[in-house]
N, CA, C and O atoms as a GROMACS GRO file, in nm:
protein
  308
    1MET      N    1   2.058  -7.120  -0.670
    1MET     CA    2   1.983  -7.019  -0.742
    1MET      C    3   1.973  -6.894  -0.654
    1MET      O    4   1.941  -6.902  -0.535
    2GLU      N    5   1.999  -6.780  -0.714
    2GLU     CA    6   1.993  -6.654  -0.641
    2GLU      C    7   1.848  -6.614  -0.616
    2GLU      O    8   1.764  -6.621  -0.706
    3GLU      N    9   1.821  -6.571  -0.494
    3GLU     CA   10   1.684  -6.533  -0.461
    3GLU      C   11   1.653  -6.395  -0.520
    3GLU      O   12   1.735  -6.303  -0.515
    4LYS      N   13   1.532  -6.383  -0.576
    4LYS     CA   14   1.490  -6.258  -0.636
    4LYS      C   15   1.429  -6.167  -0.531
    4LYS      O   16   1.338  -6.206  -0.457
    5LEU      N   17   1.481  -6.046  -0.524
    5LEU     CA   18   1.427  -5.946  -0.434
    5LEU      C   19   1.387  -5.825  -0.517
    5LEU      O   20   1.453  -5.791  -0.615
    6SER      N   21   1.279  -5.762  -0.479
    6SER     CA   22   1.237  -5.641  -0.549
    6SER      C   23   1.161  -5.552  -0.451
    6SER      O   24   1.116  -5.597  -0.346
    7CYS      N   25   1.149  -5.426  -0.488
    7CYS     CA   26   1.074  -5.335  -0.402
    7CYS      C   27   1.007  -5.228  -0.488
    7CYS      O   28   1.047  -5.201  -0.601
    8ASN      N   29   0.905  -5.169  -0.431
    8ASN     CA   30   0.837  -5.057  -0.494
    8ASN      C   31   0.916  -4.931  -0.460
    8ASN      O   32   0.964  -4.914  -0.348
    9VAL      N   33   0.931  -4.844  -0.560
    9VAL     CA   34   1.010  -4.724  -0.542
    9VAL      C   35   0.927  -4.602  -0.580
    9VAL      O   36   0.865  -4.598  -0.686
   10SER      N   37   0.927  -4.503  -0.492
   10SER     CA   38   0.865  -4.375  -0.527
   10SER      C   39   0.979  -4.280  -0.565
   10SER      O   40   1.090  -4.289  -0.511
   11ILE      N   41   0.951  -4.190  -0.657
   11ILE     CA   42   1.053  -4.097  -0.704
   11ILE      C   43   0.989  -3.961  -0.726
   11ILE      O   44   0.879  -3.950  -0.780
   12HIS      N   45   1.060  -3.859  -0.684
   12HIS     CA   46   1.014  -3.724  -0.713
   12HIS      C   47   1.134  -3.630  -0.725
   12HIS      O   48   1.243  -3.659  -0.677
   13GLU      N   49   1.109  -3.519  -0.788
   13GLU     CA   50   1.214  -3.420  -0.809
   13GLU      C   51   1.200  -3.308  -0.706
   13GLU      O   52   1.088  -3.265  -0.676
   14GLU      N   53   1.312  -3.263  -0.654
   14GLU     CA   54   1.313  -3.151  -0.559
   14GLU      C   55   1.416  -3.049  -0.605
   14GLU      O   56   1.509  -3.081  -0.679
   15GLU      N   57   1.396  -2.927  -0.561
   15GLU     CA   58   1.493  -2.822  -0.590
   15GLU      C   59   1.555  -2.777  -0.458
   15GLU      O   60   1.484  -2.742  -0.364
   16LEU      N   61   1.687  -2.778  -0.453
   16LEU     CA   62   1.759  -2.734  -0.334
   16LEU      C   63   1.759  -2.582  -0.326
   16LEU      O   64   1.723  -2.514  -0.422
   17SER      N   65   1.800  -2.529  -0.212
   17SER     CA   66   1.798  -2.384  -0.192
   17SER      C   67   1.888  -2.309  -0.290
   17SER      O   68   1.866  -2.191  -0.318
   18ASP      N   69   1.989  -2.378  -0.343
   18ASP     CA   70   2.077  -2.312  -0.441
   18ASP      C   71   2.028  -2.328  -0.585
   18ASP      O   72   2.096  -2.287  -0.680
   19GLY      N   73   1.909  -2.388  -0.601
   19GLY     CA   74   1.851  -2.404  -0.733
   19GLY      C   75   1.883  -2.537  -0.800
   19GLY      O   76   1.829  -2.567  -0.906
   20THR      N   77   1.971  -2.617  -0.741
   20THR     CA   78   2.006  -2.747  -0.796
   20THR      C   79   1.886  -2.840  -0.787
   20THR      O   80   1.820  -2.848  -0.683
   21LYS      N   81   1.858  -2.911  -0.896
   21LYS     CA   82   1.750  -3.009  -0.895
   21LYS      C   83   1.808  -3.147  -0.868
   21LYS      O   84   1.911  -3.186  -0.923
   22ILE      N   85   1.738  -3.220  -0.782
   22ILE     CA   86   1.778  -3.357  -0.750
   22ILE      C   87   1.656  -3.448  -0.759
   22ILE      O   88   1.542  -3.403  -0.755
   23PHE      N   89   1.684  -3.576  -0.771
   23PHE     CA   90   1.578  -3.677  -0.771
   23PHE      C   91   1.589  -3.753  -0.638
   23PHE      O   92   1.696  -3.800  -0.600
   24VAL      N   93   1.476  -3.764  -0.570
   24VAL     CA   94   1.468  -3.833  -0.441
   24VAL      C   95   1.392  -3.963  -0.465
   24VAL      O   96   1.282  -3.963  -0.521
   25VAL      N   97   1.451  -4.074  -0.422
   25VAL     CA   98   1.389  -4.206  -0.439
   25VAL      C   99   1.375  -4.273  -0.303
   25VAL      O  100   1.461  -4.257  -0.215
   26GLU      N  101   1.266  -4.348  -0.286
   26GLU     CA  102   1.242  -4.417  -0.160
   26GLU      C  103   1.194  -4.559  -0.187
   26GLU      O  104   1.104  -4.581  -0.268
   27ALA      N  105   1.255  -4.655  -0.119
   27ALA     CA  106   1.210  -4.794  -0.122
   27ALA      C  107   1.093  -4.803  -0.025
   27ALA      O  108   1.112  -4.800   0.096
   28VAL      N  109   0.973  -4.814  -0.078
   28VAL     CA  110   0.851  -4.803   0.001
   28VAL      C  111   0.846  -4.905   0.115
   28VAL      O  112   0.818  -4.868   0.229
   29GLU      N  113   0.872  -5.030   0.086
   29GLU     CA  114   0.862  -5.135   0.188
   29GLU      C  115   0.961  -5.117   0.303
   29GLU      O  116   0.933  -5.154   0.417
   30LEU      N  117   1.077  -5.060   0.271
   30LEU     CA  118   1.183  -5.050   0.370
   30LEU      C  119   1.189  -4.914   0.439
   30LEU      O  120   1.251  -4.901   0.545
   31GLY      N  121   1.126  -4.815   0.382
   31GLY     CA  122   1.132  -4.681   0.440
   31GLY      C  123   1.271  -4.620   0.432
   31GLY      O  124   1.307  -4.536   0.514
   32VAL      N  125   1.348  -4.661   0.332
   32VAL     CA  126   1.483  -4.606   0.314
   32VAL      C  127   1.486  -4.532   0.181
   32VAL      O  128   1.423  -4.573   0.083
   33GLY      N  129   1.560  -4.423   0.178
   33GLY     CA  130   1.565  -4.345   0.056
   33GLY      C  131   1.703  -4.287   0.033
   33GLY      O  132   1.792  -4.297   0.118
   34ASP      N  133   1.719  -4.225  -0.083
   34ASP     CA  134   1.843  -4.158  -0.118
   34ASP      C  135   1.812  -4.061  -0.230
   34ASP      O  136   1.696  -4.042  -0.266
   35PHE      N  137   1.914  -3.999  -0.286
   35PHE     CA  138   1.893  -3.900  -0.391
   35PHE      C  139   2.012  -3.898  -0.484
   35PHE      O  140   2.116  -3.958  -0.457
   36GLY      N  141   1.997  -3.827  -0.595
   36GLY     CA  142   2.105  -3.807  -0.690
   36GLY      C  143   2.069  -3.698  -0.788
   36GLY      O  144   1.953  -3.659  -0.799
   37GLU      N  145   2.169  -3.650  -0.860
   37GLU     CA  146   2.147  -3.544  -0.957
   37GLU      C  147   2.076  -3.594  -1.083
   37GLU      O  148   2.019  -3.515  -1.158
   38THR      N  149   2.080  -3.724  -1.106
   38THR     CA  150   2.007  -3.788  -1.215
   38THR      C  151   1.926  -3.903  -1.157
   38THR      O  152   1.953  -3.949  -1.046
   39ILE      N  153   1.829  -3.950  -1.233
   39ILE     CA  154   1.750  -4.065  -1.186
   39ILE      C  155   1.840  -4.187  -1.170
   39ILE      O  156   1.829  -4.259  -1.071
   40ASP      N  157   1.928  -4.210  -1.268
   40ASP     CA  158   2.018  -4.325  -1.259
   40ASP      C  159   2.106  -4.319  -1.134
   40ASP      O  160   2.123  -4.420  -1.065
   41LYS      N  161   2.161  -4.202  -1.105
   41LYS     CA  162   2.246  -4.187  -0.986
   41LYS      C  163   2.164  -4.207  -0.859
   41LYS      O  164   2.211  -4.268  -0.764
   42ALA      N  165   2.042  -4.155  -0.858
   42ALA     CA  166   1.955  -4.173  -0.741
   42ALA      C  167   1.927  -4.322  -0.718
   42ALA      O  168   1.930  -4.369  -0.605
   43PHE      N  169   1.898  -4.396  -0.827
   43PHE     CA  170   1.874  -4.539  -0.813
   43PHE      C  171   1.999  -4.613  -0.768
   43PHE      O  172   1.991  -4.703  -0.684
   44ASP      N  173   2.115  -4.577  -0.821
   44ASP     CA  174   2.240  -4.640  -0.777
   44ASP      C  175   2.262  -4.616  -0.627
   44ASP      O  176   2.298  -4.707  -0.553
   45ASN      N  177   2.238  -4.492  -0.584
   45ASN     CA  178   2.255  -4.460  -0.442
   45ASN      C  179   2.155  -4.537  -0.356
   45ASN      O  180   2.190  -4.584  -0.247
   46LEU      N  181   2.032  -4.550  -0.404
   46LEU     CA  182   1.931  -4.626  -0.329
   46LEU      C  183   1.969  -4.773  -0.319
   46LEU      O  184   1.955  -4.834  -0.213
   47LYS      N  185   2.017  -4.832  -0.428
   47LYS     CA  186   2.060  -4.972  -0.424
   47LYS      C  187   2.168  -4.992  -0.319
   47LYS      O  188   2.165  -5.090  -0.244
   48ASN      N  189   2.264  -4.900  -0.313
   48ASN     CA  190   2.369  -4.909  -0.212
   48ASN      C  191   2.312  -4.897  -0.071
   48ASN      O  192   2.353  -4.969   0.020
   49ALA      N  193   2.219  -4.805  -0.052
   49ALA     CA  194   2.156  -4.789   0.079
   49ALA      C  195   2.082  -4.916   0.121
   49ALA      O  196   2.088  -4.957   0.237
   50ILE      N  197   2.012  -4.977   0.025
   50ILE     CA  198   1.939  -5.102   0.055
   50ILE      C  199   2.037  -5.213   0.089
   50ILE      O  200   2.013  -5.288   0.184
   51ARG      N  201   2.146  -5.225   0.014
   51ARG     CA  202   2.246  -5.328   0.044
   51ARG      C  203   2.300  -5.312   0.186
   51ARG      O  204   2.313  -5.410   0.260
   52LEU      N  205   2.331  -5.188   0.223
   52LEU     CA  206   2.382  -5.162   0.358
   52LEU      C  207   2.278  -5.198   0.465
   52LEU      O  208   2.310  -5.258   0.567
   53LEU      N  209   2.154  -5.161   0.440
   53LEU     CA  210   2.046  -5.194   0.534
   53LEU      C  211   2.033  -5.345   0.550
   53LEU      O  212   2.021  -5.395   0.662
   54LEU      N  213   2.034  -5.418   0.439
   54LEU     CA  214   2.017  -5.563   0.446
   54LEU      C  215   2.136  -5.633   0.511
   54LEU      O  216   2.120  -5.741   0.568
   55GLU      N  217   2.254  -5.574   0.502
   55GLU     CA  218   2.369  -5.630   0.574
   55GLU      C  219   2.347  -5.619   0.725
   55GLU      O  220   2.381  -5.711   0.800
   56GLU      N  221   2.291  -5.508   0.769
   56GLU     CA  222   2.268  -5.485   0.912
   56GLU      C  223   2.140  -5.550   0.963
   56GLU      O  224   2.131  -5.588   1.080
   57ALA      N  225   2.041  -5.564   0.876
   57ALA     CA  226   1.911  -5.619   0.915
   57ALA      C  227   1.864  -5.719   0.809
   57ALA      O  228   1.768  -5.691   0.736
   58PRO      N  229   1.930  -5.836   0.799
   58PRO     CA  230   1.895  -5.933   0.695
   58PRO      C  231   1.750  -5.982   0.700
   58PRO      O  232   1.698  -6.030   0.600
   59GLU      N  233   1.685  -5.971   0.815
   59GLU     CA  234   1.545  -6.014   0.826
   59GLU      C  235   1.453  -5.929   0.738
   59GLU      O  236   1.342  -5.971   0.706
   60LYS      N  237   1.496  -5.811   0.700
   60LYS     CA  238   1.415  -5.723   0.614
   60LYS      C  239   1.403  -5.776   0.472
   60LYS      O  240   1.319  -5.728   0.395
   61LYS      N  241   1.486  -5.874   0.435
   61LYS     CA  242   1.474  -5.936   0.302
   61LYS      C  243   1.336  -5.993   0.279
   61LYS      O  244   1.287  -5.996   0.166
   62GLU      N  245   1.272  -6.039   0.385
   62GLU     CA  246   1.137  -6.095   0.374
   62GLU      C  247   1.040  -5.996   0.312
   62GLU      O  248   0.948  -6.035   0.240
   63LEU      N  249   1.060  -5.868   0.338
   63LEU     CA  250   0.973  -5.764   0.283
   63LEU      C  251   0.990  -5.747   0.132
   63LEU      O  252   0.905  -5.688   0.065
   64LEU      N  253   1.101  -5.799   0.080
   64LEU     CA  254   1.135  -5.779  -0.062
   64LEU      C  255   1.111  -5.902  -0.148
   64LEU      O  256   1.152  -5.905  -0.264
   65LYS      N  257   1.047  -6.004  -0.093
   65LYS     CA  258   1.022  -6.127  -0.167
   65LYS      C  259   0.887  -6.132  -0.234
   65LYS      O  260   0.853  -6.230  -0.300
   66LYS      N  261   0.808  -6.027  -0.218
   66LYS     CA  262   0.674  -6.024  -0.277
   66LYS      C  263   0.684  -6.006  -0.428
   66LYS      O  264   0.767  -5.929  -0.478
   67GLU      N  265   0.601  -6.076  -0.500
   67GLU     CA  266   0.597  -6.066  -0.645
   67GLU      C  267   0.506  -5.955  -0.694
   67GLU      O  268   0.526  -5.899  -0.802
   68GLU      N  269   0.404  -5.922  -0.614
   68GLU     CA  270   0.304  -5.826  -0.658
   68GLU      C  271   0.347  -5.684  -0.624
   68GLU      O  272   0.385  -5.656  -0.511
   69PRO      N  273   0.341  -5.595  -0.722
   69PRO     CA  274   0.379  -5.456  -0.693
   69PRO      C  275   0.268  -5.383  -0.619
   69PRO      O  276   0.150  -5.414  -0.633
   70LEU      N  277   0.308  -5.289  -0.542
   70LEU     CA  278   0.216  -5.197  -0.478
   70LEU      C  279   0.182  -5.091  -0.580
   70LEU      O  280   0.269  -5.044  -0.653
   71MET      N  281   0.055  -5.051  -0.586
   71MET     CA  282   0.018  -4.948  -0.681
   71MET      C  283   0.049  -4.811  -0.621
   71MET      O  284  -0.001  -4.777  -0.514
   72ILE      N  285   0.130  -4.736  -0.690
   72ILE     CA  286   0.159  -4.599  -0.649
   72ILE      C  287   0.101  -4.509  -0.754
   72ILE      O  288   0.128  -4.525  -0.874
   73THR      N  289   0.023  -4.414  -0.711
   73THR     CA  290  -0.043  -4.324  -0.804
   73THR      C  291  -0.042  -4.184  -0.746
   73THR      O  292   0.007  -4.161  -0.636
   74ARG      N  293  -0.095  -4.093  -0.818
   74ARG     CA  294  -0.106  -3.955  -0.772
   74ARG      C  295  -0.252  -3.922  -0.750
   74ARG      O  296  -0.336  -3.949  -0.835
   75LEU      N  297  -0.282  -3.863  -0.635
   75LEU     CA  298  -0.417  -3.825  -0.600
   75LEU      C  299  -0.429  -3.675  -0.611
   75LEU      O  300  -0.358  -3.602  -0.540
   76PHE      N  301  -0.516  -3.626  -0.698
   76PHE     CA  302  -0.536  -3.483  -0.713
   76PHE      C  303  -0.654  -3.439  -0.629
   76PHE      O  304  -0.760  -3.503  -0.632
   77LEU      N  305  -0.639  -3.333  -0.554
   77LEU     CA  306  -0.744  -3.281  -0.466
   77LEU      C  307  -0.795  -3.148  -0.519
   77LEU      O  308  -0.884  -3.088  -0.459
   0.00000   0.00000   0.00000
């Protein structure tokens, strides 16, 4: 049986100096992130980054075995 891994992901939109908008995504537990011109592309890039990280540091899989999500919210000041 394949082990289930999951992570909490934060996502936000940024504008580059040339006006191009991108989506930045970060795997909260791992501190790894990536970006893309669409949300789908950003998530695909993040999945690849996570796969590469886990190949180099397989012990980090332990951080992704939690069933409970971390609550991510926005705090207005």
